[in-house]
N, C-alpha and C positions, 0 to 999 in steps of 0.2 A: 505495499500500501503505499501511496505517497499523495502528498497534500502539496496543493498549489493555491497562491494568494491571487486574485485577481481581479478587475476591474471591470465595469459594465462596455468597456468599448471593447472592439474588434481591431487587434493590431493590423496593418496596413501590409506589413512584409509577414508574418508566418500567418496572418489570417484566423488566428486564433483568438481567445479572449484576451487581451493586453495583463499583464503580470504587473506586480506592484510596482517592480522598477520603471517599467516603460510609461505606469501613471505616472508615478513620482517626476519622472524625465520631464512628461508633458506639462506638469504641473509648473514647473518651473519658468515655461514660458506664457503660462495661462493669466490673464489679469483676474485678480481676485483674492487668492490664497494672503492670509495673514503672515509675515514674515516670521513668527514662531511654527508655525506649520511647516514652512519651506525649511526653518532651522532644523525641526526633526525627522524631516526628509534627509536633510544632508548627514546628520548623523547617522543614520541608519544605512546609508548607504557608505559611509566612511568606515562604520562598523564592518559592514561586509567585504569591503575592499580589504580590511586586515586579516578577516578571519578566516574568508575562504575564498577559492579560486574562483574567478570568473569561466560563467560554462562557455565562455567564446575561446578561452584557452584549448578547449576539446575538440573544438572545429577543425575540420579538414582546411589543410592551408590553402587550398583554390576556393572555398567558401567563398562566394562574392558579397554575401550578407550575413551582416555579424548579429543578427538576431536569432536568440534561443529561447527557449522555453524552459525557465526554471521547477523543477520539483523539490522537495524536501521530503526526507524519510520521516515519519512521525517521532522515530526515537532521536533523530537529532535534535533536541531539546533548546538548547540553545538559541540556534538560527530561527525557531520557530518563535520561540519566546522572543526574540529581538521584532521580528515582526508585530507580534500580538500587542507589546507594549508602546511601538508607534501609534498601530492603530487606537487602542483605547485612549492615548493622550489625543490623539485626531478628534475624536468624537465630542 
């Protein structure tokens, strides 16, 4: 079993529901999110940059689009909890 955090948008490149990383990236360019929400999303991105490899590191070298769909194993509690903590703070 795997867990995936998604938004309500469909990603144009992968053609599946956009994940949290894509949604966070899009919010950076949107009008409206208050600065504290953007700060929380930056903290989340920074945590993942330090603690996990990017899925794009595992794509074939000739892959022209660097989009990847991220899934987490439920037993990997620390990454999952990082998402949940930020999601609760954004509500």
